[in-house]
N, C-alpha and C positions, 0 to 999 in steps of 0.2 A: 504494500500500500504506500502511496506517496501523497502526503498532504502538502499542497504547495500553492502559494499565492505570490505571483511574481509580477514585476513591472512588465508592461507590454514590450518594452525595449529588449528584454532578456529573452533569448531563444530557449524555449522550454525544452526542445529536443536535446540541446547541449547539456542541460541539467540532467535529463534522463540518461544520457550517454554516460555522464560521470557517475551517477548512482549505480547503473548496471555494470560499468566497467570494474568497480571496486566491490561488486556483489553485496550492496547494502540492502537491508530490508525496508528502510524508511528514511525519508528526509522531511522534516517538519519545518516550515518557515512561519515564524511568529511575528505579528505586528500589532502594536497598540498605539493608536493615535494620541490618546490622552497622556500617556507617560513618555512617548517617544521611543518605546521599546522596539528594537529590531533584533531578532534572534533566530538562530538556526539550531535545530537538534538533529543530529545524525544517529540513527540506530543501525548498527552494522550487522550484528548477529546475536540472537537470543537463544541459541541452542543450549548453552550451559546455564542460562538463567536471565534475569532482568539485565538490561544493558546499563552497566555502571560506568560513568566517566564524568569528570569535572566540567564546569562551565568556565570558559575563558572570555574575558572582556578585553577587546582590542579595537583600535581605530584602523580597520582594514581600508586599504586604498580603494577597493571596489567590492561589490556584492559577489562577483565571481571569485575573488581571492578568498572571501569568507567561506563560500561554499566549498572550495577546494580544501581549505584548512579543516573544516568540520568533518569532511568525508575522510581525509587522511587521518585525522586524530581519532575518530571513532573506530576506524578500521584497526588502528594500532592498539586501541583498548581491547579489542577482541583477542588479539594475540597476547597482549600483556596479561590479561586476566586468566587466559587459558594456561600460560606457562607458570603463573603464580599458583596454580592449583585451586583457583577460586571457582565457585559455582555461580559465576556471573558472566554475562555476555558483554559485548563491547558497544559503548555509545559515547557521545560527547556533545557538548553544546558550546556555541560561541554567541556572544552578544556583540553587536557592532556599535562601537561608541567609545566614550572615554569614561574613566572612573568618576568624573565629576557628575555624570548623569545619574549615578546611583542614589536612590532614596527609598524609603519604605514602600511607597506605591509602585515604583518601578520594579523592585525586586519581588513584591507580592504578586504583581501581574505576571511576571515570569513564572512564579510558582504555580499559578493557575494553569498556565500552558502545560507545565510538566504534569500536573495532576490530571489533565485531560487525557494523558496517555495511559492512564489506568495501571501504572506500575511497569510498563514496558521499558521506561527509562528512569534511572536514579541519578541525581546530580550530586556534585560535591564541589569544593573550591578548586580553582585553577588560577591562572595568571590574572591578577588584578581583582580577584575575588577572595573573600575572607570568611572565617568561621562566623562572624557576626552577620555577614550577608546571608549565610545559610539559615540563620535564625529567622530572618524575614521571609525567605522562601518557604521555610518550614511552617509558617503560619497558614499557608495555603495548600500544602501537600505533605504527606508523610513520606514521599519518595525522595528524600533528601538525606544526606549523611555528611559527616565532617563538621558536626555541630560542636560548639564550645563545651569544654568539660563541665562548666557550670550548668549546662543544660542536659547533662548526662551523656554527652558525646565524647569522642576520642580526642577532640582538640585539633590543633594544627598538625596536618600529616607531613609537613615539610621535613621535620627531623627524621622521620622514618624513610622518606624518599631518599634523603641524603645518605642514611645508613646503608640502604640497599645498594646505592650507587657506589659507595665506598667499598663494600665487601665484593661487589662485582668487579671493581677496579683491581682489587687485590688478587682475585682469581685470574684476571687477565695478565696482571704483572707476573704472577707465578708462571704462566704459560710462556710469556715473552722473555722473562729474565731469569727464570729458574728459581725464584723466590718471591713470595708475596709481600715481602717487606717493601715499604715505600720510603724508607729512610734514605735521604740523599737524592731521591728521584726528582727530576725537574718536571713539575706538573703545571700546565697552563689551564686555569679555570676561566672559561668565557661565560660571563654572566654571574653576577653576585646578588641575585634575588634571595628569597628565603632558603631555597634548597642549596644554592651555591654557597651561601655563608655557612650553613651547617656542614657542608662537605669540606670546606676550607678548614674548619675547626678540627675535623678528623685528620686531615693531611698534616696540619701544623703539629698536632700532638705526636704524629709519627715521624716528625723531623724531615718532612719532605721540603723541597725548595719550591715554593708556590709563587706562580705569576698570575696576575688577575687583570681582566679587562671588562669594561662595561661602558654603556653610553652615558651613565650618570656619574659624573666626576665626584660629586659629594659622597656617594656610596663608596667609591674607590678609595678615597682618602680615609674614610672611617674604617673600612676593613683593613686597609694597609697599616694604619696606625695601631689597630688592635692586634693584628696577627703577624706583622712583619713581612707580609707578602709584597712582592715587587709589582708595581703598576706598569702595564704595557698598553700602548695605544691600540684601540680596538681594530684598527686597520692593519696592524702589524702582528697580531696575535698568532697568525698562521705561520709566520716566518721565523719565529724565535727557535733557538736550539732547545728542544725539550724531549723528555722521555714519554710523557703521556699528555694527550690533549683531551680536556674534559669540557665539552660543550654543554652549558647549563642555561642557555637562553632560548631563543627561538630556533626553529628547525631549519633544515636544508643548508646547514653550514658546511656540509661535506658535498662538494660539487666540482664542476669542471675547473673552476678557478682556484679553489682552495686546496684540493687534494695534492696537486703537483707541488704546492708550496710547503706542505707539512714535513717537518723534520722530527718525527716521533716514531716510536715502535708500537704504541698502543693508543687507541681512541676509546675512551670510556667516560661518558658523561650522562647527565640527567635530562637533557633536552629531549623532546619528542621529535620523531621524524627527522633525524639528523641527516640521513641520506636524501639528497634532493630527488634522485631517481634510484629506487631500491636496487634493481638489478645492475644497472650501469655502474653506480658508484660503489656498490658492495664489491663488485669485481675489481674496480679501480684500486680500492684499498688493498685488496688481496694481492694484486699484481705488484703493488709497490712494497709489499712485505709488511704492511701495517696491520696489526691485529685489532679487530673491531669487536667490542663487547656490545651486542645489540641493545639499543636504547630501551625498547619496550620490555626487555628482560631485566636490566639492572635498575631501572627507575620505578620498579613495581612496588616499592615499599609503601608509598602513599596510598595506593589502591588496596593493598593488603590491610592497611590501617582502617580506611573508611569502609571497606567491605565487611570487616569484622564488626564494625559498629552497626552497619545497616542490617546485618543478619542476626543481630542480637546476641553476639557471643564475644564481646569486647573485653580483652584483658591485655594490658600494655605489654607485659612480659611475653605473652603468647605471640603477640604481633611481631615483636622483635625477633623471637625465635624462628617464626615462619619467614621473616624477611632475611634472616641469616642464611636460609637455604638457597638464596640467590647465588651464593658463592659456588656451591656444588653444581647448580644448574648451569651457571656460566661456564664452569670448567668442562662439564660434559658437552656443552654445545661447541665450545672451542675445540675439543677433541674430535667431535663429529665433523666439524669444518675441516680440520687437518686431515683426518683419515679419509674422508670422502672427496677431498680437494674441491670443496664448495665454499662460497662466502658464508661467514658466520650468520649473517642476516637470513640467508636461505635455510641454514641448518636450524635456526631458532623457529622460523615460520613453519618448517616441516613438522617439528615436534608439537607446536601449538595446534596446527591443523589436524594432526593425528589424534590428539585428545578430543577435539571438537567432533571429529567424525565418529570416534568410538562412542562417545556419550550420546551423540545423535542416533546411532543405531540402537543403543539401549532404550532410548525413549520411544523409538518407533516400534520396538518389539512388543509394547504393551497394547 
């Protein structure tokens, strides 16, 4: 089913082409004149359960760019949730606009759109969205997670996302360098939002040599002063001498322009959709001898956290223990990649799809 309300200037056939090419179940376009809300909800796959994925608020350059992003992100959530062993499908939402647009009415109206999907999609926080925003959304729907601890939720999932990225990075380091110790390793962290900052704390504690870049200079100065990390111009982050590149901002930073410039042995970061073109750039990294820890594998800590909250079985210690399993999963995928001579991205997707197919057959047998 496709629920869609689009401007006449947009070719609906191109939207259907995008939806079917990525094998989505549903794309919902939400609009509310009174609040100015313009949002998209992508539901990719619900074989394993309700489609869980956060809501991102961003000033997209065009509606087409927003549609592409929500489809890519929701698809990634399907594989992320499957590899994490969750009984949840993949979905994502994006709101087109700036953080200044947010208020109670704006967020509650979005919550009503989510509620209209009758549990097919469950939201949580993502870029420019917070636990307090989830509170407002939660006034209109129960299909929301990532609530503040004061409201019985699991709180900010960023620390858990960072921890999963950290252990995944260590598994990749062991594969590339023979040891999972990050002491003395030169690690470039691109993007110092909530997840990036927590990741940097782990790296600094392990005595890694950390380089940071971001488009916000005030954040850079603050983090550099606190951690001793070295600041790098955002345009030069791909060119520095480093052991590990950790993209933790927007996606598609691994592309035709950047991959030839990279001087690292490992790519392991928290950003979603790091490969601009999955097949092409996964192969490009492999040919260059750069080991890639698939993003939807190692950044799954956050969804493990909010998933446990939504399913009503939230225990912080249990969440961290489950997130720690990312280390072994990452190692096994990198082994599969090496043994079968296929890109790590492909190896990870094959395992995720195998689980979805197997559970799908179990459900069809009843």
